mmCIF file of the N, C-alpha and C atoms, coordinates in Angstrom:
data_MODEL
# 
_entry.id   MODEL 
# 
loop_
_atom_site.group_PDB 
_atom_site.id 
_atom_site.type_symbol 
_atom_site.label_atom_id 
_atom_site.label_alt_id 
_atom_site.label_comp_id 
_atom_site.label_asym_id 
_atom_site.label_entity_id 
_atom_site.label_seq_id 
_atom_site.pdbx_PDB_ins_code 
_atom_site.Cartn_x 
_atom_site.Cartn_y 
_atom_site.Cartn_z 
_atom_site.occupancy 
_atom_site.B_iso_or_equiv 
_atom_site.pdbx_formal_charge 
_atom_site.auth_seq_id 
_atom_site.auth_comp_id 
_atom_site.auth_asym_id 
_atom_site.auth_atom_id 
_atom_site.pdbx_PDB_model_num 
ATOM 1   N N  . MET A 1 1  ? 20.770 118.917 -7.986  1.00 0.00 ? 1  MET A N  1 
ATOM 2   C CA . MET A 1 1  ? 20.491 118.236 -6.745  1.00 0.00 ? 1  MET A CA 1 
ATOM 3   C C  . MET A 1 1  ? 20.077 119.230 -5.663  1.00 0.00 ? 1  MET A C  1 
ATOM 4   N N  . TYR A 1 2  ? 20.654 120.419 -5.698  1.00 0.00 ? 2  TYR A N  1 
ATOM 5   C CA . TYR A 1 2  ? 20.275 121.420 -4.703  1.00 0.00 ? 2  TYR A CA 1 
ATOM 6   C C  . TYR A 1 2  ? 18.837 121.878 -4.903  1.00 0.00 ? 2  TYR A C  1 
ATOM 7   N N  . ILE A 1 3  ? 18.406 121.980 -6.149  1.00 0.00 ? 3  ILE A N  1 
ATOM 8   C CA . ILE A 1 3  ? 17.026 122.400 -6.404  1.00 0.00 ? 3  ILE A CA 1 
ATOM 9   C C  . ILE A 1 3  ? 16.057 121.386 -5.807  1.00 0.00 ? 3  ILE A C  1 
ATOM 10  N N  . SER A 1 4  ? 16.334 120.102 -5.990  1.00 0.00 ? 4  SER A N  1 
ATOM 11  C CA . SER A 1 4  ? 15.489 119.059 -5.408  1.00 0.00 ? 4  SER A CA 1 
ATOM 12  C C  . SER A 1 4  ? 15.510 119.124 -3.882  1.00 0.00 ? 4  SER A C  1 
ATOM 13  N N  . LYS A 1 5  ? 16.660 119.422 -3.327  1.00 0.00 ? 5  LYS A N  1 
ATOM 14  C CA . LYS A 1 5  ? 16.786 119.522 -1.870  1.00 0.00 ? 5  LYS A CA 1 
ATOM 15  C C  . LYS A 1 5  ? 15.943 120.673 -1.323  1.00 0.00 ? 5  LYS A C  1 
ATOM 16  N N  . PHE A 1 6  ? 16.000 121.830 -1.995  1.00 0.00 ? 6  PHE A N  1 
ATOM 17  C CA . PHE A 1 6  ? 15.224 122.981 -1.530  1.00 0.00 ? 6  PHE A CA 1 
ATOM 18  C C  . PHE A 1 6  ? 13.727 122.770 -1.730  1.00 0.00 ? 6  PHE A C  1 
ATOM 19  N N  . ILE A 1 7  ? 13.331 122.150 -2.827  1.00 0.00 ? 7  ILE A N  1 
ATOM 20  C CA . ILE A 1 7  ? 11.906 121.878 -3.047  1.00 0.00 ? 7  ILE A CA 1 
ATOM 21  C C  . ILE A 1 7  ? 11.404 120.875 -2.019  1.00 0.00 ? 7  ILE A C  1 
ATOM 22  N N  . GLY A 1 8  ? 12.227 119.871 -1.722  1.00 0.00 ? 8  GLY A N  1 
ATOM 23  C CA . GLY A 1 8  ? 11.844 118.882 -0.718  1.00 0.00 ? 8  GLY A CA 1 
ATOM 24  C C  . GLY A 1 8  ? 11.679 119.473 0.667   1.00 0.00 ? 8  GLY A C  1 
ATOM 25  N N  . ASN A 1 9  ? 12.410 120.544 0.955   1.00 0.00 ? 9  ASN A N  1 
ATOM 26  C CA . ASN A 1 9  ? 12.303 121.220 2.254   1.00 0.00 ? 9  ASN A CA 1 
ATOM 27  C C  . ASN A 1 9  ? 11.379 122.428 2.201   1.00 0.00 ? 9  ASN A C  1 
ATOM 28  N N  . LEU A 1 10 ? 10.572 122.504 1.150   1.00 0.00 ? 10 LEU A N  1 
ATOM 29  C CA . LEU A 1 10 ? 9.563  123.555 0.968   1.00 0.00 ? 10 LEU A CA 1 
ATOM 30  C C  . LEU A 1 10 ? 10.156 124.960 0.959   1.00 0.00 ? 10 LEU A C  1 
ATOM 31  N N  . GLN A 1 11 ? 11.291 125.103 0.304   1.00 0.00 ? 11 GLN A N  1 
ATOM 32  C CA . GLN A 1 11 ? 11.947 126.402 0.156   1.00 0.00 ? 11 GLN A CA 1 
ATOM 33  C C  . GLN A 1 11 ? 11.849 126.854 -1.298  1.00 0.00 ? 11 GLN A C  1 
ATOM 34  N N  . ASN A 1 12 ? 10.629 127.100 -1.746  1.00 0.00 ? 12 ASN A N  1 
ATOM 35  C CA . ASN A 1 12 ? 10.385 127.435 -3.143  1.00 0.00 ? 12 ASN A CA 1 
ATOM 36  C C  . ASN A 1 12 ? 10.910 128.815 -3.509  1.00 0.00 ? 12 ASN A C  1 
ATOM 37  N N  . LYS A 1 13 ? 11.026 129.717 -2.554  1.00 0.00 ? 13 LYS A N  1 
ATOM 38  C CA . LYS A 1 13 ? 11.533 131.065 -2.852  1.00 0.00 ? 13 LYS A CA 1 
ATOM 39  C C  . LYS A 1 13 ? 12.987 131.029 -3.296  1.00 0.00 ? 13 LYS A C  1 
ATOM 40  N N  . ILE A 1 14 ? 13.762 130.136 -2.713  1.00 0.00 ? 14 ILE A N  1 
ATOM 41  C CA . ILE A 1 14 ? 15.162 130.007 -3.099  1.00 0.00 ? 14 ILE A CA 1 
ATOM 42  C C  . ILE A 1 14 ? 15.260 129.478 -4.526  1.00 0.00 ? 14 ILE A C  1 
ATOM 43  N N  . VAL A 1 15 ? 14.423 128.501 -4.868  1.00 0.00 ? 15 VAL A N  1 
ATOM 44  C CA . VAL A 1 15 ? 14.419 127.948 -6.224  1.00 0.00 ? 15 VAL A CA 1 
ATOM 45  C C  . VAL A 1 15 ? 13.959 129.004 -7.222  1.00 0.00 ? 15 VAL A C  1 
ATOM 46  N N  . LEU A 1 16 ? 12.964 129.782 -6.852  1.00 0.00 ? 16 LEU A N  1 
ATOM 47  C CA . LEU A 1 16 ? 12.482 130.850 -7.734  1.00 0.00 ? 16 LEU A CA 1 
ATOM 48  C C  . LEU A 1 16 ? 13.558 131.914 -7.928  1.00 0.00 ? 16 LEU A C  1 
ATOM 49  N N  . SER A 1 17 ? 14.262 132.259 -6.879  1.00 0.00 ? 17 SER A N  1 
ATOM 50  C CA . SER A 1 17 ? 15.346 133.240 -6.983  1.00 0.00 ? 17 SER A CA 1 
ATOM 51  C C  . SER A 1 17 ? 16.480 132.726 -7.867  1.00 0.00 ? 17 SER A C  1 
ATOM 52  N N  . SER A 1 18 ? 16.829 131.467 -7.712  1.00 0.00 ? 18 SER A N  1 
ATOM 53  C CA . SER A 1 18 ? 17.908 130.918 -8.542  1.00 0.00 ? 18 SER A CA 1 
ATOM 54  C C  . SER A 1 18 ? 17.501 130.851 -10.007 1.00 0.00 ? 18 SER A C  1 
ATOM 55  N N  . SER A 1 19 ? 16.234 130.560 -10.266 1.00 0.00 ? 19 SER A N  1 
ATOM 56  C CA . SER A 1 19 ? 15.758 130.560 -11.653 1.00 0.00 ? 19 SER A CA 1 
ATOM 57  C C  . SER A 1 19 ? 15.762 131.966 -12.237 1.00 0.00 ? 19 SER A C  1 
ATOM 58  N N  . GLY A 1 20 ? 15.455 132.962 -11.410 1.00 0.00 ? 20 GLY A N  1 
ATOM 59  C CA . GLY A 1 20 ? 15.525 134.350 -11.858 1.00 0.00 ? 20 GLY A CA 1 
ATOM 60  C C  . GLY A 1 20 ? 16.942 134.776 -12.180 1.00 0.00 ? 20 GLY A C  1 
ATOM 61  N N  . ILE A 1 21 ? 17.890 134.328 -11.361 1.00 0.00 ? 21 ILE A N  1 
ATOM 62  C CA . ILE A 1 21 ? 19.305 134.620 -11.630 1.00 0.00 ? 21 ILE A CA 1 
ATOM 63  C C  . ILE A 1 21 ? 19.727 133.978 -12.940 1.00 0.00 ? 21 ILE A C  1 
ATOM 64  N N  . PHE A 1 22 ? 19.307 132.737 -13.154 1.00 0.00 ? 22 PHE A N  1 
ATOM 65  C CA . PHE A 1 22 ? 19.640 132.051 -14.394 1.00 0.00 ? 22 PHE A CA 1 
ATOM 66  C C  . PHE A 1 22 ? 19.051 132.777 -15.600 1.00 0.00 ? 22 PHE A C  1 
ATOM 67  N N  . LEU A 1 23 ? 17.779 133.144 -15.509 1.00 0.00 ? 23 LEU A N  1 
ATOM 68  C CA . LEU A 1 23 ? 17.102 133.793 -16.632 1.00 0.00 ? 23 LEU A CA 1 
ATOM 69  C C  . LEU A 1 23 ? 17.715 135.146 -16.966 1.00 0.00 ? 23 LEU A C  1 
ATOM 70  N N  . SER A 1 24 ? 18.003 135.945 -15.949 1.00 0.00 ? 24 SER A N  1 
ATOM 71  C CA . SER A 1 24 ? 18.586 137.259 -16.213 1.00 0.00 ? 24 SER A CA 1 
ATOM 72  C C  . SER A 1 24 ? 20.003 137.142 -16.763 1.00 0.00 ? 24 SER A C  1 
ATOM 73  N N  . THR A 1 25 ? 20.790 136.205 -16.232 1.00 0.00 ? 25 THR A N  1 
ATOM 74  C CA . THR A 1 25 ? 22.155 136.030 -16.707 1.00 0.00 ? 25 THR A CA 1 
ATOM 75  C C  . THR A 1 25 ? 22.194 135.537 -18.148 1.00 0.00 ? 25 THR A C  1 
ATOM 76  N N  . ILE A 1 26 ? 21.326 134.592 -18.479 1.00 0.00 ? 26 ILE A N  1 
ATOM 77  C CA . ILE A 1 26 ? 21.351 134.061 -19.842 1.00 0.00 ? 26 ILE A CA 1 
ATOM 78  C C  . ILE A 1 26 ? 20.789 135.072 -20.835 1.00 0.00 ? 26 ILE A C  1 
ATOM 79  N N  . SER A 1 27 ? 19.819 135.878 -20.406 1.00 0.00 ? 27 SER A N  1 
ATOM 80  C CA . SER A 1 27 ? 19.274 136.900 -21.302 1.00 0.00 ? 27 SER A CA 1 
ATOM 81  C C  . SER A 1 27 ? 20.323 137.952 -21.649 1.00 0.00 ? 27 SER A C  1 
ATOM 82  N N  . ILE A 1 28 ? 20.978 138.464 -20.636 1.00 0.00 ? 28 ILE A N  1 
ATOM 83  C CA . ILE A 1 28 ? 22.019 139.466 -20.866 1.00 0.00 ? 28 ILE A CA 1 
ATOM 84  C C  . ILE A 1 28 ? 23.185 138.854 -21.647 1.00 0.00 ? 28 ILE A C  1 
ATOM 85  N N  . GLY A 1 29 ? 23.546 137.630 -21.311 1.00 0.00 ? 29 GLY A N  1 
ATOM 86  C CA . GLY A 1 29 ? 24.658 136.977 -21.990 1.00 0.00 ? 29 GLY A CA 1 
ATOM 87  C C  . GLY A 1 29 ? 24.391 136.720 -23.458 1.00 0.00 ? 29 GLY A C  1 
ATOM 88  N N  . ILE A 1 30 ? 23.176 136.293 -23.777 1.00 0.00 ? 30 ILE A N  1 
ATOM 89  C CA . ILE A 1 30 ? 22.850 136.044 -25.178 1.00 0.00 ? 30 ILE A CA 1 
ATOM 90  C C  . ILE A 1 30 ? 22.856 137.338 -25.973 1.00 0.00 ? 30 ILE A C  1 
ATOM 91  N N  . ILE A 1 31 ? 22.346 138.397 -25.379 1.00 0.00 ? 31 ILE A N  1 
ATOM 92  C CA . ILE A 1 31 ? 22.328 139.677 -26.091 1.00 0.00 ? 31 ILE A CA 1 
ATOM 93  C C  . ILE A 1 31 ? 23.743 140.199 -26.302 1.00 0.00 ? 31 ILE A C  1 
ATOM 94  N N  . VAL A 1 32 ? 24.543 140.218 -25.255 1.00 0.00 ? 32 VAL A N  1 
ATOM 95  C CA . VAL A 1 32 ? 25.887 140.806 -25.346 1.00 0.00 ? 32 VAL A CA 1 
ATOM 96  C C  . VAL A 1 32 ? 26.863 139.863 -26.061 1.00 0.00 ? 32 VAL A C  1 
ATOM 97  N N  . LEU A 1 33 ? 26.994 138.642 -25.527 1.00 0.00 ? 33 LEU A N  1 
ATOM 98  C CA . LEU A 1 33 ? 27.978 137.722 -26.089 1.00 0.00 ? 33 LEU A CA 1 
ATOM 99  C C  . LEU A 1 33 ? 27.529 137.148 -27.433 1.00 0.00 ? 33 LEU A C  1 
ATOM 100 N N  . GLY A 1 34 ? 26.221 137.055 -27.632 1.00 0.00 ? 34 GLY A N  1 
ATOM 101 C CA . GLY A 1 34 ? 25.714 136.563 -28.907 1.00 0.00 ? 34 GLY A CA 1 
ATOM 102 C C  . GLY A 1 34 ? 26.055 137.485 -30.059 1.00 0.00 ? 34 GLY A C  1 
ATOM 103 N N  . GLU A 1 35 ? 26.018 138.773 -29.802 1.00 0.00 ? 35 GLU A N  1 
ATOM 104 C CA . GLU A 1 35 ? 26.390 139.731 -30.852 1.00 0.00 ? 35 GLU A CA 1 
ATOM 105 C C  . GLU A 1 35 ? 27.893 139.733 -31.096 1.00 0.00 ? 35 GLU A C  1 
ATOM 106 N N  . LEU A 1 36 ? 28.665 139.557 -30.057 1.00 0.00 ? 36 LEU A N  1 
ATOM 107 C CA . LEU A 1 36 ? 30.124 139.606 -30.211 1.00 0.00 ? 36 LEU A CA 1 
ATOM 108 C C  . LEU A 1 36 ? 30.701 138.317 -30.798 1.00 0.00 ? 36 LEU A C  1 
ATOM 109 N N  . TYR A 1 37 ? 30.260 137.172 -30.270 1.00 0.00 ? 37 TYR A N  1 
ATOM 110 C CA . TYR A 1 37 ? 30.882 135.903 -30.637 1.00 0.00 ? 37 TYR A CA 1 
ATOM 111 C C  . TYR A 1 37 ? 29.926 134.904 -31.268 1.00 0.00 ? 37 TYR A C  1 
ATOM 112 N N  . GLU A 1 38 ? 28.721 135.317 -31.584 1.00 0.00 ? 38 GLU A N  1 
ATOM 113 C CA . GLU A 1 38 ? 27.696 134.502 -32.237 1.00 0.00 ? 38 GLU A CA 1 
ATOM 114 C C  . GLU A 1 38 ? 27.387 133.231 -31.448 1.00 0.00 ? 38 GLU A C  1 
ATOM 115 N N  . VAL A 1 39 ? 27.494 132.063 -32.077 1.00 0.00 ? 39 VAL A N  1 
ATOM 116 C CA . VAL A 1 39 ? 27.074 130.815 -31.432 1.00 0.00 ? 39 VAL A CA 1 
ATOM 117 C C  . VAL A 1 39 ? 27.939 130.504 -30.211 1.00 0.00 ? 39 VAL A C  1 
ATOM 118 N N  . TYR A 1 40 ? 29.223 130.754 -30.307 1.00 0.00 ? 40 TYR A N  1 
ATOM 119 C CA . TYR A 1 40 ? 30.113 130.479 -29.178 1.00 0.00 ? 40 TYR A CA 1 
ATOM 120 C C  . TYR A 1 40 ? 29.778 131.382 -27.984 1.00 0.00 ? 40 TYR A C  1 
ATOM 121 N N  . GLY A 1 41 ? 29.391 132.601 -28.254 1.00 0.00 ? 41 GLY A N  1 
ATOM 122 C CA . GLY A 1 41 ? 28.989 133.513 -27.191 1.00 0.00 ? 41 GLY A CA 1 
ATOM 123 C C  . GLY A 1 41 ? 27.729 133.053 -26.490 1.00 0.00 ? 41 GLY A C  1 
ATOM 124 N N  . MET A 1 42 ? 26.792 132.505 -27.263 1.00 0.00 ? 42 MET A N  1 
ATOM 125 C CA . MET A 1 42 ? 25.570 131.973 -26.650 1.00 0.00 ? 42 MET A CA 1 
ATOM 126 C C  . MET A 1 42 ? 25.867 130.760 -25.780 1.00 0.00 ? 42 MET A C  1 
ATOM 127 N N  . ALA A 1 43 ? 26.796 129.927 -26.227 1.00 0.00 ? 43 ALA A N  1 
ATOM 128 C CA . ALA A 1 43 ? 27.187 128.764 -25.425 1.00 0.00 ? 43 ALA A CA 1 
ATOM 129 C C  . ALA A 1 43 ? 27.869 129.192 -24.130 1.00 0.00 ? 43 ALA A C  1 
ATOM 130 N N  . VAL A 1 44 ? 28.720 130.190 -24.219 1.00 0.00 ? 44 VAL A N  1 
ATOM 131 C CA . VAL A 1 44 ? 29.401 130.706 -23.028 1.00 0.00 ? 44 VAL A CA 1 
ATOM 132 C C  . VAL A 1 44 ? 28.398 131.339 -22.073 1.00 0.00 ? 44 VAL A C  1 
ATOM 133 N N  . SER A 1 45 ? 27.393 132.033 -22.608 1.00 0.00 ? 45 SER A N  1 
ATOM 134 C CA . SER A 1 45 ? 26.386 132.647 -21.739 1.00 0.00 ? 45 SER A CA 1 
ATOM 135 C C  . SER A 1 45 ? 25.567 131.588 -21.014 1.00 0.00 ? 45 SER A C  1 
ATOM 136 N N  . PHE A 1 46 ? 25.318 130.459 -21.663 1.00 0.00 ? 46 PHE A N  1 
ATOM 137 C CA . PHE A 1 46 ? 24.606 129.369 -20.992 1.00 0.00 ? 46 PHE A CA 1 
ATOM 138 C C  . PHE A 1 46 ? 25.442 128.800 -19.850 1.00 0.00 ? 46 PHE A C  1 
ATOM 139 N N  . VAL A 1 47 ? 26.732 128.602 -20.088 1.00 0.00 ? 47 VAL A N  1 
ATOM 140 C CA . VAL A 1 47 ? 27.619 128.084 -19.040 1.00 0.00 ? 47 VAL A CA 1 
ATOM 141 C C  . VAL A 1 47 ? 27.717 129.076 -17.880 1.00 0.00 ? 47 VAL A C  1 
ATOM 142 N N  . LEU A 1 48 ? 27.827 130.358 -18.191 1.00 0.00 ? 48 LEU A N  1 
ATOM 143 C CA . LEU A 1 48 ? 27.894 131.381 -17.138 1.00 0.00 ? 48 LEU A CA 1 
ATOM 144 C C  . LEU A 1 48 ? 26.609 131.434 -16.321 1.00 0.00 ? 48 LEU A C  1 
ATOM 145 N N  . ALA A 1 49 ? 25.465 131.287 -16.989 1.00 0.00 ? 49 ALA A N  1 
ATOM 146 C CA . ALA A 1 49 ? 24.186 131.311 -16.282 1.00 0.00 ? 49 ALA A CA 1 
ATOM 147 C C  . ALA A 1 49 ? 24.048 130.113 -15.356 1.00 0.00 ? 49 ALA A C  1 
ATOM 148 N N  . GLU A 1 50 ? 24.423 128.936 -15.837 1.00 0.00 ? 50 GLU A N  1 
ATOM 149 C CA . GLU A 1 50 ? 24.375 127.749 -14.979 1.00 0.00 ? 50 GLU A CA 1 
ATOM 150 C C  . GLU A 1 50 ? 25.326 127.879 -13.793 1.00 0.00 ? 50 GLU A C  1 
ATOM 151 N N  . THR A 1 51 ? 26.489 128.448 -14.032 1.00 0.00 ? 51 THR A N  1 
ATOM 152 C CA . THR A 1 51 ? 27.466 128.639 -12.967 1.00 0.00 ? 51 THR A CA 1 
ATOM 153 C C  . THR A 1 51 ? 26.957 129.624 -11.920 1.00 0.00 ? 51 THR A C  1 
ATOM 154 N N  . ALA A 1 52 ? 26.350 130.717 -12.364 1.00 0.00 ? 52 ALA A N  1 
ATOM 155 C CA . ALA A 1 52 ? 25.812 131.708 -11.429 1.00 0.00 ? 52 ALA A CA 1 
ATOM 156 C C  . ALA A 1 52 ? 24.698 131.098 -10.581 1.00 0.00 ? 52 ALA A C  1 
ATOM 157 N N  . GLU A 1 53 ? 23.838 130.300 -11.207 1.00 0.00 ? 53 GLU A N  1 
ATOM 158 C CA . GLU A 1 53 ? 22.761 129.645 -10.460 1.00 0.00 ? 53 GLU A CA 1 
ATOM 159 C C  . GLU A 1 53 ? 23.325 128.656 -9.450  1.00 0.00 ? 53 GLU A C  1 
ATOM 160 N N  . ALA A 1 54 ? 24.326 127.892 -9.847  1.00 0.00 ? 54 ALA A N  1 
ATOM 161 C CA . ALA A 1 54 ? 24.921 126.909 -8.948  1.00 0.00 ? 54 ALA A CA 1 
ATOM 162 C C  . ALA A 1 54 ? 25.615 127.577 -7.763  1.00 0.00 ? 54 ALA A C  1 
ATOM 163 N N  . ILE A 1 55 ? 26.314 128.672 -8.024  1.00 0.00 ? 55 ILE A N  1 
ATOM 164 C CA . ILE A 1 55 ? 26.976 129.398 -6.929  1.00 0.00 ? 55 ILE A CA 1 
ATOM 165 C C  . ILE A 1 55 ? 25.953 129.925 -5.937  1.00 0.00 ? 55 ILE A C  1 
ATOM 166 N N  . PHE A 1 56 ? 24.841 130.470 -6.445  1.00 0.00 ? 56 PHE A N  1 
ATOM 167 C CA . PHE A 1 56 ? 23.785 130.966 -5.559  1.00 0.00 ? 56 PHE A CA 1 
ATOM 168 C C  . PHE A 1 56 ? 23.216 129.842 -4.706  1.00 0.00 ? 56 PHE A C  1 
ATOM 169 N N  . LEU A 1 57 ? 22.970 128.680 -5.314  1.00 0.00 ? 57 LEU A N  1 
ATOM 170 C CA . LEU A 1 57 ? 22.401 127.561 -4.562  1.00 0.00 ? 57 LEU A CA 1 
ATOM 171 C C  . LEU A 1 57 ? 23.377 127.014 -3.527  1.00 0.00 ? 57 LEU A C  1 
ATOM 172 N N  . VAL A 1 58 ? 24.655 126.993 -3.836  1.00 0.00 ? 58 VAL A N  1 
ATOM 173 C CA . VAL A 1 58 ? 25.657 126.527 -2.869  1.00 0.00 ? 58 VAL A CA 1 
ATOM 174 C C  . VAL A 1 58 ? 25.726 127.481 -1.682  1.00 0.00 ? 58 VAL A C  1 
ATOM 175 N N  . ILE A 1 59 ? 25.699 128.776 -1.963  1.00 0.00 ? 59 ILE A N  1 
ATOM 176 C CA . ILE A 1 59 ? 25.729 129.766 -0.877  1.00 0.00 ? 59 ILE A CA 1 
ATOM 177 C C  . ILE A 1 59 ? 24.487 129.647 -0.005  1.00 0.00 ? 59 ILE A C  1 
ATOM 178 N N  . CYS A 1 60 ? 23.322 129.491 -0.632  1.00 0.00 ? 60 CYS A N  1 
ATOM 179 C CA . CYS A 1 60 ? 22.086 129.331 0.150   1.00 0.00 ? 60 CYS A CA 1 
ATOM 180 C C  . CYS A 1 60 ? 22.128 128.059 0.984   1.00 0.00 ? 60 CYS A C  1 
ATOM 181 N N  . ASN A 1 61 ? 22.666 126.994 0.433   1.00 0.00 ? 61 ASN A N  1 
ATOM 182 C CA . ASN A 1 61 ? 22.753 125.744 1.173   1.00 0.00 ? 61 ASN A CA 1 
ATOM 183 C C  . ASN A 1 61 ? 23.692 125.875 2.367   1.00 0.00 ? 61 ASN A C  1 
ATOM 184 N N  . LYS A 1 62 ? 24.750 126.642 2.191   1.00 0.00 ? 62 LYS A N  1 
ATOM 185 C CA . LYS A 1 62 ? 25.721 126.798 3.272   1.00 0.00 ? 62 LYS A CA 1 
ATOM 186 C C  . LYS A 1 62 ? 25.155 127.612 4.437   1.00 0.00 ? 62 LYS A C  1 
ATOM 187 N N  . TYR A 1 63 ? 24.407 128.660 4.128   1.00 0.00 ? 63 TYR A N  1 
ATOM 188 C CA . TYR A 1 63 ? 23.931 129.556 5.175   1.00 0.00 ? 63 TYR A CA 1 
ATOM 189 C C  . TYR A 1 63 ? 22.527 129.257 5.666   1.00 0.00 ? 63 TYR A C  1 
ATOM 190 N N  . TYR A 1 64 ? 21.841 128.316 5.043   1.00 0.00 ? 64 TYR A N  1 
ATOM 191 C CA . TYR A 1 64 ? 20.491 127.992 5.475   1.00 0.00 ? 64 TYR A CA 1 
ATOM 192 C C  . TYR A 1 64 ? 20.533 126.714 6.276   1.00 0.00 ? 64 TYR A C  1 
ATOM 193 N N  . LYS A 1 65 ? 20.000 126.767 7.454   1.00 0.00 ? 65 LYS A N  1 
ATOM 194 C CA . LYS A 1 65 ? 19.954 125.589 8.316   1.00 0.00 ? 65 LYS A CA 1 
ATOM 195 C C  . LYS A 1 65 ? 18.605 124.894 8.135   1.00 0.00 ? 65 LYS A C  1 
ATOM 196 N N  . PHE A 1 66 ? 18.658 123.638 7.731   1.00 0.00 ? 66 PHE A N  1 
ATOM 197 C CA . PHE A 1 66 ? 17.433 122.885 7.542   1.00 0.00 ? 66 PHE A CA 1 
ATOM 198 C C  . PHE A 1 66 ? 16.950 122.354 8.884   1.00 0.00 ? 66 PHE A C  1 
ATOM 199 N N  . GLN A 1 67 ? 15.660 122.514 9.112   1.00 0.00 ? 67 GLN A N  1 
ATOM 200 C CA . GLN A 1 67 ? 15.067 122.004 10.326  1.00 0.00 ? 67 GLN A CA 1 
ATOM 201 C C  . GLN A 1 67 ? 14.451 120.644 10.002  1.00 0.00 ? 67 GLN A C  1 
ATOM 202 N N  . LYS A 1 68 ? 14.804 119.662 10.797  1.00 0.00 ? 68 LYS A N  1 
ATOM 203 C CA . LYS A 1 68 ? 14.251 118.323 10.572  1.00 0.00 ? 68 LYS A CA 1 
ATOM 204 C C  . LYS A 1 68 ? 12.836 118.275 11.125  1.00 0.00 ? 68 LYS A C  1 
ATOM 205 N N  . ASN A 1 69 ? 11.965 117.685 10.330  1.00 0.00 ? 69 ASN A N  1 
ATOM 206 C CA . ASN A 1 69 ? 10.578 117.526 10.780  1.00 0.00 ? 69 ASN A CA 1 
ATOM 207 C C  . ASN A 1 69 ? 10.529 116.407 11.805  1.00 0.00 ? 69 ASN A C  1 
ATOM 208 N N  . GLN A 1 70 ? 9.982  116.738 12.947  1.00 0.00 ? 70 GLN A N  1 
ATOM 209 C CA . GLN A 1 70 ? 9.881  115.742 14.015  1.00 0.00 ? 70 GLN A CA 1 
ATOM 210 C C  . GLN A 1 70 ? 8.428  115.320 14.158  1.00 0.00 ? 70 GLN A C  1 
ATOM 211 N N  . ILE A 1 71 ? 8.211  114.045 14.150  1.00 0.00 ? 71 ILE A N  1 
ATOM 212 C CA . ILE A 1 71 ? 6.846  113.498 14.313  1.00 0.00 ? 71 ILE A CA 1 
ATOM 213 C C  . ILE A 1 71 ? 6.652  113.218 15.793  1.00 0.00 ? 71 ILE A C  1 
ATOM 214 N N  . THR A 1 72 ? 5.672  113.888 16.372  1.00 0.00 ? 72 THR A N  1 
ATOM 215 C CA . THR A 1 72 ? 5.396  113.674 17.800  1.00 0.00 ? 72 THR A CA 1 
ATOM 216 C C  . THR A 1 72 ? 3.975  113.272 18.004  1.00 0.00 ? 72 THR A C  1 
# 
């Protein structure tokens, strides 16, 4: 829902950054945890990547003030 909110407010850089966080976290997690715990490690890396992305989006939502478009 946060991704839709940021795209709707034309904040594509935040969405791109969160996708980068997700991609880097899942890549490292699959390599490290996949070798240690096989399929379960890959599942855990997916959950960790989603969690990291969600935390980033919540923080951005908290500190970013949305400006309402005013029609004049």
